[in-house]
DSSP file (Angstrom, degrees, kcal/mol; ACC not computed):
  #  RESIDUE AA STRUCTURE BP1 BP2  ACC     N-H-->O    O-->H-N    N-H-->O    O-->H-N    TCO  KAPPA ALPHA  PHI   PSI    X-CA   Y-CA   Z-CA
    1    1 A M              0   0    0      0, 0.0     2,-0.1     0, 0.0     0, 0.0   0.000 360.0 360.0 360.0 142.7  -64.5  -74.8   57.0
    2    2 A S     >  -     0   0    0      1,-0.1     4,-2.2     4,-0.0     5,-0.2  -0.377 360.0-113.5 -77.5 160.0  -66.5  -76.2   54.2
    3    3 A Y  H  > S+     0   0    0      1,-0.2     4,-2.6     2,-0.2     5,-0.2   0.882 114.9  53.1 -58.8 -41.8  -65.5  -75.6   50.6
    4    4 A A  H  > S+     0   0    0      1,-0.2     4,-2.3     2,-0.2    -1,-0.2   0.896 109.1  48.1 -65.3 -40.7  -68.6  -73.5   49.9
    5    5 A V  H  > S+     0   0    0      2,-0.2     4,-2.5     1,-0.2    -1,-0.2   0.915 112.4  49.2 -66.5 -42.2  -68.0  -71.2   52.8
    6    6 A V  H  X S+     0   0    0     -4,-2.2     4,-2.6     1,-0.2     5,-0.2   0.938 112.0  48.0 -62.6 -46.9  -64.4  -70.7   51.8
    7    7 A K  H  X S+     0   0    0     -4,-2.6     4,-2.3     1,-0.2    -1,-0.2   0.889 111.3  51.5 -61.9 -38.8  -65.3  -70.0   48.2
    8    8 A L  H  X S+     0   0    0     -4,-2.3     4,-2.4     2,-0.2    -2,-0.2   0.935 111.3  46.7 -63.3 -46.6  -67.9  -67.5   49.3
    9    9 A L  H  X S+     0   0    0     -4,-2.5     4,-2.3     1,-0.2    -2,-0.2   0.914 113.5  48.3 -62.0 -43.9  -65.5  -65.7   51.6
   10   10 A L  H  X S+     0   0    0     -4,-2.6     4,-2.3     1,-0.2    -1,-0.2   0.875 111.2  50.8 -65.2 -37.2  -62.8  -65.6   48.9
   11   11 A T  H  X S+     0   0    0     -4,-2.3     4,-2.6    -5,-0.2    -2,-0.2   0.903 109.4  50.4 -67.5 -40.9  -65.4  -64.3   46.3
   12   12 A I  H  X S+     0   0    0     -4,-2.4     4,-2.4     2,-0.2    -2,-0.2   0.917 111.5  48.4 -62.5 -43.0  -66.5  -61.5   48.7
   13   13 A I  H  X S+     0   0    0     -4,-2.3     4,-2.1     1,-0.2    -2,-0.2   0.916 112.0  49.8 -62.6 -42.3  -62.9  -60.5   49.2
   14   14 A D  H  X S+     0   0    0     -4,-2.3     4,-1.9     2,-0.2    -2,-0.2   0.914 111.4  47.8 -63.2 -44.0  -62.3  -60.5   45.4
   15   15 A I  H  X S+     0   0    0     -4,-2.6     4,-2.1     1,-0.2    -1,-0.2   0.923 112.4  48.6 -63.0 -44.0  -65.4  -58.4   44.7
   16   16 A Y  H  X S+     0   0    0     -4,-2.4     4,-2.6     1,-0.2    -1,-0.2   0.858 106.8  58.0 -65.3 -33.7  -64.5  -55.9   47.4
   17   17 A W  H  X S+     0   0    0     -4,-2.1     4,-2.2     1,-0.2    -1,-0.2   0.928 108.7  44.9 -59.2 -45.8  -61.0  -55.8   46.0
   18   18 A W  H  X S+     0   0    0     -4,-1.9     4,-2.4     2,-0.2    -2,-0.2   0.873 111.6  52.4 -68.1 -37.0  -62.4  -54.7   42.6
   19   19 A I  H  X S+     0   0    0     -4,-2.1     4,-2.1     2,-0.2    -2,-0.2   0.922 110.5  48.3 -63.5 -43.4  -64.7  -52.2   44.2
   20   20 A L  H  X S+     0   0    0     -4,-2.6     4,-2.0     1,-0.2    -2,-0.2   0.903 111.0  50.3 -63.9 -41.1  -61.8  -50.6   46.1
   21   21 A L  H  X S+     0   0    0     -4,-2.2     4,-2.3     1,-0.2    -1,-0.2   0.900 109.5  51.1 -63.2 -40.8  -59.8  -50.5   42.9
   22   22 A A  H  X S+     0   0    0     -4,-2.4     4,-2.7     1,-0.2     5,-0.2   0.879 107.4  54.1 -63.3 -37.7  -62.7  -48.8   41.1
   23   23 A T  H  X S+     0   0    0     -4,-2.1     4,-2.2     2,-0.2    -2,-0.2   0.911 109.0  48.1 -62.6 -42.2  -62.9  -46.2   43.9
   24   24 A V  H  X S+     0   0    0     -4,-2.0     4,-1.9     2,-0.2    -2,-0.2   0.940 113.7  46.2 -63.8 -47.2  -59.2  -45.4   43.5
   25   25 A V  H  X S+     0   0    0     -4,-2.3     4,-2.4     1,-0.2    -2,-0.2   0.922 113.2  48.7 -63.6 -44.5  -59.5  -45.0   39.7
   26   26 A V  H  X S+     0   0    0     -4,-2.7     4,-2.3     1,-0.2    -1,-0.2   0.885 108.4  54.5 -64.2 -37.6  -62.6  -42.9   39.9
   27   27 A S  H  X S+     0   0    0     -4,-2.2     4,-2.3    -5,-0.2    -1,-0.2   0.890 109.4  48.1 -63.9 -37.2  -61.0  -40.7   42.6
   28   28 A W  H  X S+     0   0    0     -4,-1.9     4,-2.3     2,-0.2    -2,-0.2   0.921 110.6  50.8 -65.3 -43.7  -58.1  -40.1   40.2
   29   29 A L  H  <>S+     0   0    0     -4,-2.4     5,-3.0     1,-0.2     6,-1.3   0.865 112.0  47.5 -63.8 -34.7  -60.5  -39.3   37.3
   30   30 A I  H ><5S+     0   0    0     -4,-2.3     3,-1.4     3,-0.2    -1,-0.2   0.916 110.4  52.2 -69.2 -42.9  -62.3  -36.8   39.5
   31   31 A A  H 3<5S+     0   0    0     -4,-2.3    -2,-0.2     1,-0.3    -1,-0.2   0.860 111.9  45.4 -62.2 -36.5  -59.1  -35.2   40.7
   32   32 A F  T 3<5S-     0   0    0     -4,-2.3    -1,-0.3    -5,-0.1    -2,-0.2   0.287 115.1-117.7 -91.0  10.4  -57.9  -34.7   37.1
   33   33 A D  T < 5S+     0   0    0     -3,-1.4    -3,-0.2    -5,-0.1    -2,-0.1   0.816  78.2 126.4  59.0  35.7  -61.4  -33.4   36.1
   34   34 A V      < +     0   0    0     -5,-3.0     2,-0.5    -6,-0.2    -4,-0.2   0.822  67.0  54.8 -85.2 -37.2  -62.0  -36.2   33.7
   35   35 A I  S    S-     0   0    0     -6,-1.3     2,-0.8    -9,-0.2    -1,-0.1  -0.861  84.2-136.6 -99.8 129.3  -65.3  -37.1   35.3
   36   36 A N    >   -     0   0    0     -2,-0.5     3,-1.5     1,-0.1     6,-0.2  -0.755  10.6-162.9 -85.8 111.4  -67.8  -34.3   35.7
   37   37 A M  T 3  S+     0   0    0     -2,-0.8    -1,-0.1     1,-0.3     6,-0.1   0.538  82.7  74.9 -75.5  -5.0  -69.3  -34.5   39.2
   38   38 A R  T 3  S+     0   0    0      4,-0.1     2,-0.3     5,-0.0    -1,-0.3   0.621  75.7  98.2 -78.0 -11.9  -72.2  -32.3   38.3
   39   39 A S  S <> S-     0   0    0     -3,-1.5     4,-2.4     1,-0.1     5,-0.2  -0.605  74.7-141.3 -75.0 132.7  -73.6  -35.3   36.4
   40   40 A N  H  > S+     0   0    0     -2,-0.3     4,-2.3     1,-0.2     5,-0.2   0.887 100.9  50.6 -62.6 -39.6  -76.2  -37.2   38.5
   41   41 A A  H  > S+     0   0    0      2,-0.2     4,-2.4     1,-0.2    -1,-0.2   0.939 112.3  45.7 -65.6 -46.8  -74.9  -40.6   37.3
   42   42 A A  H  > S+     0   0    0     -6,-0.2     4,-2.4     1,-0.2    -2,-0.2   0.905 114.1  48.9 -63.3 -41.3  -71.3  -39.8   38.1
   43   43 A Y  H  X S+     0   0    0     -4,-2.4     4,-2.6     2,-0.2    -1,-0.2   0.897 110.8  50.5 -65.9 -39.7  -72.2  -38.4   41.5
   44   44 A S  H  X S+     0   0    0     -4,-2.3     4,-2.3     2,-0.2    -2,-0.2   0.914 111.7  47.4 -64.8 -43.0  -74.4  -41.4   42.3
   45   45 A I  H  X S+     0   0    0     -4,-2.4     4,-2.7     2,-0.2    -2,-0.2   0.929 113.9  47.5 -62.8 -45.8  -71.6  -43.9   41.4
   46   46 A W  H  X S+     0   0    0     -4,-2.4     4,-2.3     1,-0.2    -2,-0.2   0.902 111.4  50.5 -63.0 -41.8  -69.1  -41.9   43.5
   47   47 A K  H  X S+     0   0    0     -4,-2.6     4,-2.2     2,-0.2    -1,-0.2   0.904 112.4  47.2 -63.8 -41.3  -71.5  -41.7   46.4
   48   48 A W  H  X S+     0   0    0     -4,-2.3     4,-1.9     2,-0.2    -2,-0.2   0.924 110.9  51.0 -66.2 -45.0  -72.1  -45.5   46.3
   49   49 A L  H  X S+     0   0    0     -4,-2.7     4,-2.2     1,-0.2     5,-0.3   0.908 112.5  46.9 -60.1 -41.9  -68.4  -46.3   46.0
   50   50 A N  H  X S+     0   0    0     -4,-2.3     4,-2.6     1,-0.2    -1,-0.2   0.900 109.6  53.4 -66.2 -40.3  -67.6  -44.1   49.0
   51   51 A A  H  < S+     0   0    0     -4,-2.2    -1,-0.2     1,-0.2    -2,-0.2   0.841 114.2  42.8 -63.4 -32.7  -70.5  -45.6   51.0
   52   52 A V  H  < S+     0   0    0     -4,-1.9    -2,-0.2    -5,-0.1    -1,-0.2   0.855 124.5  31.8 -82.4 -36.5  -69.1  -49.1   50.4
   53   53 A T  H >X S+     0   0    0     -4,-2.2     4,-2.2    -5,-0.2     3,-1.1   0.755 100.7  74.6 -96.8 -25.7  -65.4  -48.4   50.9
   54   54 A E  H 3X S+     0   0    0     -4,-2.6     4,-2.9    -5,-0.3    -1,-0.1   0.827  84.8  65.3 -63.4 -33.5  -65.3  -45.7   53.6
   55   55 A P  H 34 S+     0   0    0      0, 0.0    -1,-0.3     0, 0.0    -2,-0.1   0.826 115.4  31.5 -59.2 -27.9  -66.2  -47.9   56.5
   56   56 A L  H <> S+     0   0    0     -3,-1.1     4,-0.8    -4,-0.2    -2,-0.2   0.758 122.0  48.2 -96.4 -29.6  -62.9  -49.8   56.0
   57   57 A L  H  X S+     0   0    0     -4,-2.2     4,-2.6     2,-0.2     5,-0.2   0.853 100.9  65.7 -78.5 -34.0  -60.8  -46.9   54.7
   58   58 A G  H  X S+     0   0    0     -4,-2.9     4,-2.0     1,-0.2     5,-0.2   0.925 102.0  45.3 -56.7 -51.7  -61.8  -44.4   57.4
   59   59 A P  H  > S+     0   0    0      0, 0.0     4,-1.1     0, 0.0    -1,-0.2   0.858 112.9  51.6 -62.4 -33.1  -60.2  -46.2   60.3
   60   60 A I  H  X S+     0   0    0     -4,-0.8     4,-2.4     1,-0.2     3,-0.4   0.916 109.4  50.0 -68.1 -41.8  -57.0  -46.8   58.3
   61   61 A R  H  < S+     0   0    0     -4,-2.6    -1,-0.2     1,-0.2    -3,-0.2   0.854 106.5  56.4 -62.6 -34.9  -56.8  -43.1   57.4
   62   62 A A  H  < S+     0   0    0     -4,-2.0    -1,-0.2    -5,-0.2    -2,-0.2   0.811 114.1  38.8 -67.5 -28.9  -57.2  -42.2   61.1
   63   63 A V  H  < S+     0   0    0     -4,-1.1    -2,-0.2    -3,-0.4    -1,-0.2   0.838 100.1  83.9 -89.8 -37.0  -54.2  -44.3   62.0
   64   64 A L  S  < S-     0   0    0     -4,-2.4     2,-0.1    -5,-0.1     3,-0.1  -0.400  77.8-124.7 -72.1 140.5  -51.9  -43.6   59.1
   65   65 A P        -     0   0    0      0, 0.0     2,-0.2     0, 0.0    -1,-0.1  -0.435  39.9 -87.2 -75.0 160.0  -49.7  -40.4   59.2
   66   66 A S        -     0   0    0     -2,-0.1     2,-0.4     1,-0.1     5,-0.1  -0.480  34.9-158.6 -69.4 135.0  -50.0  -38.0   56.3
   67   67 A V  B >   -A   70   0A   0      3,-0.7     3,-1.5    -2,-0.2    -1,-0.1  -0.596  64.5 -64.3-116.2  67.9  -47.7  -38.8   53.4
   68   68 A G  T 3  S-     0   0    0     -2,-0.4     3,-0.1     1,-0.3    -2,-0.0   0.839 101.4 -50.9  60.1  36.5  -47.3  -35.6   51.6
   69   69 A G  T 3  S+     0   0    0      1,-0.3     2,-0.5     0, 0.0    -1,-0.3   0.470 108.0 127.6  82.0   0.8  -51.0  -35.4   50.6
   70   70 A L  B <   -A   67   0A   0     -3,-1.5     2,-0.8     2,-0.0    -3,-0.7  -0.807  54.5-142.0 -94.6 128.6  -50.9  -38.9   49.2
   71   71 A D        +     0   0    0     -2,-0.5     4,-0.2     1,-0.1    -5,-0.1  -0.794  27.8 167.3 -92.0 107.5  -53.6  -41.2   50.4
   72   72 A I     >  +     0   0    0     -2,-0.8     4,-2.1     1,-0.2     3,-0.2   0.312  47.7 102.8-101.9   8.5  -52.1  -44.7   50.8
   73   73 A S  H  > S+     0   0    0      1,-0.2     4,-2.5     2,-0.2     5,-0.2   0.874  78.2  54.4 -61.7 -37.5  -55.0  -46.2   52.8
   74   74 A P  H  > S+     0   0    0      0, 0.0     4,-2.6     0, 0.0    -1,-0.2   0.901 108.1  50.6 -62.5 -36.5  -56.4  -48.1   49.8
   75   75 A L  H  > S+     0   0    0      2,-0.2     4,-2.2     1,-0.2    -2,-0.2   0.926 110.6  48.4 -64.3 -44.2  -53.0  -49.7   49.3
   76   76 A I  H  X S+     0   0    0     -4,-2.1     4,-2.4     1,-0.2    -1,-0.2   0.923 112.8  48.6 -61.1 -44.2  -52.8  -50.7   53.0
   77   77 A L  H  X S+     0   0    0     -4,-2.5     4,-2.6     1,-0.2    -2,-0.2   0.893 109.3  52.4 -65.7 -39.2  -56.4  -52.2   52.7
   78   78 A L  H  X S+     0   0    0     -4,-2.6     4,-2.1     2,-0.2    -1,-0.2   0.907 110.8  47.9 -61.7 -41.1  -55.5  -54.1   49.5
   79   79 A L  H  X S+     0   0    0     -4,-2.2     4,-2.2     2,-0.2    -2,-0.2   0.909 112.0  49.0 -66.1 -41.3  -52.5  -55.6   51.2
   80   80 A L  H  X S+     0   0    0     -4,-2.4     4,-2.6     1,-0.2    -2,-0.2   0.894 110.8  50.9 -63.4 -39.7  -54.6  -56.5   54.3
   81   81 A M  H  X S+     0   0    0     -4,-2.6     4,-2.6     2,-0.2    -1,-0.2   0.894 109.7  49.5 -66.0 -39.0  -57.2  -58.1   52.0
   82   82 A Q  H  X S+     0   0    0     -4,-2.1     4,-2.5     2,-0.2    -1,-0.2   0.903 111.1  49.9 -66.1 -39.8  -54.6  -60.1   50.2
   83   83 A F  H  X S+     0   0    0     -4,-2.2     4,-2.4     2,-0.2    -2,-0.2   0.926 112.2  47.5 -62.2 -44.6  -53.2  -61.3   53.5
   84   84 A L  H  X S+     0   0    0     -4,-2.6     4,-2.5     2,-0.2     5,-0.2   0.897 111.1  51.6 -63.4 -41.0  -56.7  -62.3   54.7
   85   85 A R  H  X S+     0   0    0     -4,-2.6     4,-2.4     1,-0.2    -2,-0.2   0.923 112.1  45.9 -61.6 -45.3  -57.4  -64.1   51.4
   86   86 A D  H  X S+     0   0    0     -4,-2.5     4,-2.5     2,-0.2     5,-0.2   0.885 111.8  52.5 -64.9 -39.0  -54.2  -66.1   51.7
   87   87 A L  H  X S+     0   0    0     -4,-2.4     4,-2.1     2,-0.2    -2,-0.2   0.917 111.5  45.3 -63.7 -44.8  -54.9  -66.9   55.4
   88   88 A I  H  X S+     0   0    0     -4,-2.5     4,-1.5     2,-0.2    -2,-0.2   0.925 114.4  48.6 -64.7 -44.5  -58.4  -68.2   54.6
   89   89 A A  H  <>S+     0   0    0     -4,-2.4     5,-3.1     1,-0.2     6,-0.3   0.895 113.0  46.4 -65.7 -39.2  -57.2  -70.2   51.6
   90   90 A S  H ><5S+     0   0    0     -4,-2.5     3,-1.3     1,-0.2    -1,-0.2   0.865 109.3  55.0 -73.1 -33.0  -54.3  -71.8   53.6
   91   91 A A  H 3<5S+     0   0    0     -4,-2.1    -1,-0.2     1,-0.3    -2,-0.2   0.810 106.1  53.2 -65.8 -28.2  -56.6  -72.6   56.5
   92   92 A A  T ><5S-     0   0    0     -4,-1.5     3,-0.7    -5,-0.1    -1,-0.3   0.382 125.9-103.9 -86.4   4.7  -58.8  -74.4   54.1
   93   93 A G  T < 5 -     0   0    0     -3,-1.3    -3,-0.2     1,-0.2    -2,-0.1   0.678  61.3 -73.1  83.4  17.0  -55.9  -76.5   52.9
   94   94 A G  T > <S+     0   0    0     -5,-3.1     3,-0.7    -6,-0.2    -1,-0.2   0.561 100.2 127.2  75.5   6.7  -55.5  -74.6   49.7
   95   95 A L  T <  S+     0   0    0     -3,-0.7    -2,-0.1    -6,-0.3    -5,-0.1   0.887  76.8  35.6 -64.2 -39.6  -58.6  -76.2   48.2
   96   96 A A  T 3  S+     0   0    0     -7,-0.3     2,-0.4    -8,-0.1    -1,-0.2   0.322  88.0 118.6-101.1   8.7  -60.3  -73.0   47.2
   97   97 A Y    <         0   0    0     -3,-0.7   -90,-0.0    -8,-0.2   -11,-0.0  -0.602 360.0 360.0 -81.0 129.8  -57.2  -71.0   46.2
   98   98 A G              0   0    0     -2,-0.4    -1,-0.2     0, 0.0    -2,-0.0   0.443 360.0 360.0 129.4 360.0  -57.1  -69.9   42.7
């Protein structure tokens, strides 16, 4: 793989990592009623975050058993993304890692 392709893939994984983290934080803020979902801006952001992350989180949720009402699917996805990032970087000879 060329250096540019590796860097592009790693950057996409990094951006998606931050989007997933933002989804988790916003979901907590909604659960604790810090964010008012009646606000159009807050609802639009939440709707976009769900549209971007749900295609990968949904299948993980379908496979995982319930853990006392705690959703650990984002954690599983973050671990899978880190594994994929390490796999891509090591396949490229470690050139693009960092």
